[in-house]
C-alpha positions in Angstrom: 0.0 0.0 0.0 1.2 3.5 -0.8 0.3 6.0 2.0 0.6 9.8 1.9 0.9 11.5 5.3 0.2 15.2 5.3 1.5 16.9 8.4 1.7 20.6 9.4 4.9 19.9 11.5 7.8 17.6 10.9 11.5 17.1 11.6 13.7 18.7 12.8 10.9 19.9 15.1 10.1 17.3 17.8 6.6 17.1 19.3 3.8 14.6 19.7 2.6 14.8 16.2 6.1 14.3 14.7 6.7 11.3 17.1 3.4 9.8 16.0 4.1 10.2 12.3 7.6 8.8 12.6 6.4 5.9 14.8 3.7 4.8 12.4 5.8 5.4 9.4 8.6 3.1 10.7 6.1 0.3 11.6 4.3 0.6 8.2 7.6 0.5 6.3 8.8 -2.5 8.3 5.7 -4.3 7.0 6.6 -3.4 3.4 4.3 -0.4 2.8 5.5 2.8 1.1 5.0 6.0 3.1 5.4 9.5 1.7 5.5 12.6 4.0 4.0 15.8 2.7 5.1 18.7 4.9 6.0 22.4 4.9 9.6 23.1 3.9 11.3 23.2 7.3 14.7 22.2 5.8 16.2 20.4 2.8 15.4 16.7 3.1 17.6 14.0 1.6 14.8 11.5 2.1 13.2 11.0 -1.4 9.9 10.1 0.3 9.6 13.5 2.1 7.9 15.9 -0.3 7.9 19.4 1.0 5.6 22.3 0.1 6.9 25.8 -0.2 6.2 27.6 3.1 6.6 30.9 4.9 7.4 31.8 8.5 4.5 32.9 10.6 4.5 36.3 12.4 4.5 34.7 15.8 6.9 32.7 18.0 6.1 29.3 16.7 7.8 26.3 15.1 4.9 26.0 12.6 5.1 27.6 9.1 2.5 28.8 6.7 2.1 26.2 4.0 1.5 27.3 0.4 0.0 25.0 -2.2 3.2 24.8 -4.2 5.2 21.6 -4.1 8.9 22.3 -4.2 9.8 19.5 -6.6 6.4 18.9 -8.1 6.4 15.1 -7.7 3.1 13.4 -7.1 3.3 9.7 -6.4 0.3 7.5 -7.0 -1.2 6.8 -3.6 -3.8 4.3 -2.2 -4.8 6.5 0.8 -4.1 10.0 2.2 -3.7 10.5 5.9 -4.0 14.0 7.3 -2.6 15.0 10.7 -4.2 18.4 11.0 -7.2 20.3 9.7 -5.5 23.5 8.5 -3.4 24.3 5.4 -1.9 20.9 4.9 -5.2 19.3 5.9 -6.9 21.1 3.0 -4.1 20.1 0.6 -4.6 16.5 1.8 -8.4 16.8 1.1 -7.8 18.0 -2.4 -5.2 15.3 -3.1 -7.5 12.6 -1.9 -10.6 13.8 -3.8 -8.7 14.4 -7.0 -7.2 11.0 -6.9 -10.5 9.4 -5.7 -8.9 7.7 -2.7 -9.8 7.7 1.0 -8.9 10.5 3.3 -8.2 9.6 6.9 -7.7 12.3 9.6 -6.0 11.8 13.0 -7.2 14.3 15.6 -4.0 14.9 17.6 -4.8 18.1 19.5 -7.6 19.4 21.7 -7.8 22.5 19.5 -10.1 24.4 21.9 -7.3 24.4 24.5 -5.1 26.4 22.1 -7.5 29.3 21.5 -5.0 31.6 23.3 -2.8 31.5 20.2 -5.6 33.2 18.1 -6.0 37.0 17.9 -9.7 36.5 19.1 -11.6 36.6 22.3 -11.3 33.3 24.1 -15.0 32.2 23.6 -15.0 33.2 19.9 -11.7 31.4 19.3 -13.0 28.2 21.0 -16.2 28.3 18.9 -14.1 28.7 15.8 -11.8 25.8 16.7 -14.8 23.5 17.5 -16.2 24.4 14.0 -12.9 23.6 12.4 -12.7 20.3 14.2 -16.3 19.3 13.2 -16.2 20.6 9.7 -12.9 19.0 8.7 -13.7 15.7 10.4 -16.9 15.4 8.4 -15.0 16.1 5.2 -12.9 13.0 5.7 -13.8 9.3 5.3 -12.6 8.1 8.7 -11.3 9.9 11.9 -8.6 8.4 14.2 -8.1 9.5 17.8 -5.4 8.3 20.3 -7.7 7.8 23.3 -11.4 7.2 24.2 -11.8 10.6 26.0 -10.9 12.3 22.7 -13.4 10.2 20.8 -16.1 11.3 23.3 -15.0 14.9 22.8 -15.4 14.7 19.1 -18.7 12.9 19.3 -19.9 15.9 21.3 -19.1 18.0 18.3 -21.6 16.1 16.2 -19.1 14.4 13.9 -20.9 12.0 11.7 -17.9 9.9 10.4 -16.6 6.7 12.0 -14.1 7.5 14.8 -11.5 4.8 15.6 -9.3 4.8 18.8 -5.7 3.9 17.9 -2.9 4.9 20.2 0.6 5.7 18.9 2.9 2.7 19.3 5.9 3.4 21.5 9.3 3.2 19.9 12.3 3.9 22.1 16.0 3.7 21.4 18.2 1.7 23.9 20.0 3.4 26.7 22.7 2.4 29.1 23.8 3.2 32.7 26.8 5.1 31.2 24.5 7.3 29.1 22.2 7.9 32.0 25.1 8.9 34.2 26.3 11.3 31.5 22.9 13.1 31.6 23.3 13.6 35.3 26.9 14.7 35.0 25.9 17.3 32.3 23.8 19.1 34.9 26.0 18.5 37.9 23.4 16.2 39.6 24.9 14.0 42.3 24.7 10.2 41.7 22.4 9.7 44.7 20.0 12.6 44.1 16.5 11.8 42.9 15.5 13.3 39.6 12.1 14.4 38.3 11.7 14.6 34.5 9.3 16.3 32.2 9.4 16.0 28.4 7.4 18.4 26.1 7.1 21.8 24.6 7.7 24.7 27.0 4.3 26.4 26.4 1.4 27.8 28.4 -0.9 24.9 27.8 1.6 22.5 29.4 1.0 24.0 32.8 4.7 24.0 33.7 4.5 26.9 36.0 2.4 24.7 38.4 5.0 22.0 38.1 7.7 24.4 39.2 5.5 25.6 42.1 4.9 22.0 43.2 8.6 21.2 42.9 9.5 24.1 45.1 6.9 23.1 47.7 7.5 19.4 47.8 11.1 18.8 46.8 13.1 20.1 49.7 15.6 17.2 50.1 17.9 17.9 47.2 15.8 16.6 44.4 16.4 17.9 40.8 14.0 18.6 38.0 14.9 18.3 34.3 12.7 19.9 31.6 13.4 18.5 28.1 12.1 20.6 25.3 12.0 24.2 24.2 9.3 26.8 23.5 8.0 30.3 24.0 7.9 30.4 27.8 11.4 29.2 28.5 12.5 32.6 29.7 9.4 32.9 32.0 10.2 29.4 33.5 13.8 30.4 34.2 12.6 33.6 35.9 10.1 31.6 38.0 12.7 29.1 39.1 14.9 32.0 40.2 12.0 33.6 42.1 11.2 30.2 43.8 14.9 29.8 44.7 15.2 26.5 43.0 17.1 27.5 39.9 20.2 25.5 41.0 18.0 22.3 40.9 15.9 23.0 37.8 17.6 22.3 34.5 16.2 23.3 31.1 17.8 20.9 28.7 16.4 22.5 25.6 15.8 20.5 22.4 17.1 16.9 22.6 17.4 14.6 19.6 14.9 11.8 19.5 17.4 9.0 19.8 18.8 10.7 23.0 15.6 11.2 24.9 15.7 7.6 26.3 18.9 8.5 28.2 16.9 11.2 30.0 14.2 8.7 31.0 17.0 6.4 32.2 18.6 9.2 34.3 15.3 10.0 36.1 13.4 8.5 39.0 9.9 9.9 38.4 8.1 11.4 35.4 6.2 14.5 36.5 3.5 15.7 34.1 1.1 18.6 34.5 -0.3 19.3 31.0 -4.0 19.8 30.8 -4.4 19.6 27.0 -3.1 16.1 25.9 -5.1 13.9 23.6 -2.9 10.9 24.3 0.0 11.8 26.6 2.5 9.9 24.4 5.4 10.8 26.7 3.6 9.0 29.5 3.6 5.8 27.5 7.2 6.4 26.7 8.1 6.9 30.3 6.4 3.7 31.3 8.1 1.9 28.4 11.4 3.1 29.9 10.4 1.8 33.3 9.7 5.3 34.8 6.7 5.8 37.1 4.3 8.7 36.6 2.8 11.6 38.6 0.3 13.3 36.2 -2.8 15.4 36.0 -5.7 13.0 35.1 -7.3 14.9 32.2 -7.8 13.8 28.6 -5.4 11.2 27.3 -3.2 11.0 30.5 -6.3 10.0 32.5 -6.6 6.9 30.3 -2.9 6.1 30.6 -3.0 6.4 34.4 -6.1 4.2 34.5 -4.1 1.5 32.6 -1.2 1.2 35.1 -0.5 0.8 38.8 2.8 2.7 38.2 1.1 6.0 38.0 -0.3 8.4 40.6 -3.2 10.6 39.3 -4.0 14.1 40.4 -7.5 15.4 39.6 -7.8 18.7 37.8 -9.4 21.2 40.1 -9.2 24.7 41.4 -6.8 23.4 44.1 -4.8 21.3 41.7 -1.4 22.7 42.9 -2.2 21.6 46.5 -3.2 18.1 45.3 -0.1 17.8 43.1 2.3 19.0 45.7 0.7 16.7 48.3 1.0 13.7 46.0 4.6 14.5 45.1 5.6 14.9 48.7 3.9 11.5 49.6 5.8 9.7 46.8 9.1 11.2 47.9 8.8 11.0 51.7 7.0 7.7 52.2 9.6 5.0 52.7 9.7 2.6 49.8 6.9 4.4 47.9 9.0 5.6 44.9 10.9 2.3 44.7 7.6 0.4 44.6 6.2 2.5 41.8 9.5 2.0 39.9 9.2 -1.8 40.2 5.6 -1.6 38.8 6.8 0.6 36.0 9.5 -1.8 34.9 6.8 -4.5 34.6 4.3 -2.4 32.7 3.6 -3.8 29.3 4.4 -1.5 26.4 1.2 -0.6 24.7 0.3 0.1 21.1 2.0 -2.9 19.5 -1.1 -3.8 17.4 -1.8 -0.2 16.6 -0.3 -0.3 13.1 -2.5 -3.3 12.2 -5.6 -1.5 13.4 -4.6 1.6 11.3 -4.2 -0.6 8.2 -7.6 -2.0 8.9 -9.0 1.6 8.9 -7.3 2.2 5.6 -8.7 -0.9 4.0 -12.1 -0.4 5.4 -12.2 3.2 4.0 -11.0 1.9 0.6 -13.8 -0.7 0.5 -16.4 1.8 1.6 -15.3 4.4 -1.0 -15.1 1.9 -3.9 -18.3 0.3 -2.9 -20.3 3.5 -3.1 -22.7 3.7 -6.1 -21.6 6.5 -8.4 -24.4 8.9 -9.2 -26.0 8.4 -12.6 -25.5 11.5 -14.8 -28.6 13.4 -15.7 -29.7 13.5 -19.3 -30.1 16.9 -20.8 -33.6 17.6 -22.1 -33.3 19.4 -25.4 
């Protein structure tokens, strides 16, 4: 099967969408399928199956670019299915490609768009209504919709989406690590060998709720623990200032962008994965942390709630008006109760890695969409009455 994946973001940027695209691509190619990536022109790609569109920088601090409808090299491989990863510019290009080629269009809803309305130059309520309309309209333009977790399926169903919605989590793919590589991570930040380390992986942005994580760390981690934030983003400077104000800057380390094949070393160097985002559809980094044998402390909303419900190696904190109190209390209990952290770590090491059958389920969606599309009766042309 030849599959065209249209994505608004791609390498060298590293976020959940890129990780999902690369994970599914690797699995599909291992099974003998051909996968082409259609993406804005972030860089020059040597990969012949990455087909960039001309793009322009956006007038905001973002890693995304404005995609134009002009393919840089003009190639157009014959495809069996088109799989869009977003509903915006590249999503519309995916729609036109699929309809012109008369092949199925699949859409993966990666992001709770209403939680990102603060990026729009609109009042919050207006922006949220617009993003719900975008989610509903584009989903109904497609043949099938894929979501990573059941809570996101329920969210889309509340938007009156009439197309079939399939729950397919991203399969976890992690590079190998070693004790030496983990020790090198600690040495990079001057962390003593015996100190306990909290880790967060993700974009440094408002919707990730990282200010609360710093506040909870300052409250609960008073015995020499360290916190590493892997990732970059628009609030990096604000987080550095907050760490200074909280007097924990010497124990909070902003690692910046880390290559995908090196992130496993950070998981191996840590003792607890601390996650506070309120906007995740899947919480892919939680699955990765568990796959690396790292227990979780996370806010139970959206995708992370489903991950936490699937394991005994995670401690959930309910989202509420007093969430900081709840998170700080849970963190202190994990760190100060004798044997508690070690028990969670043992459970994490035995947690089964999920998503192994995801690629087969995705192929089933492709094939079902093909059968449905080809089985439709074509309309009979009207005769003209002279």
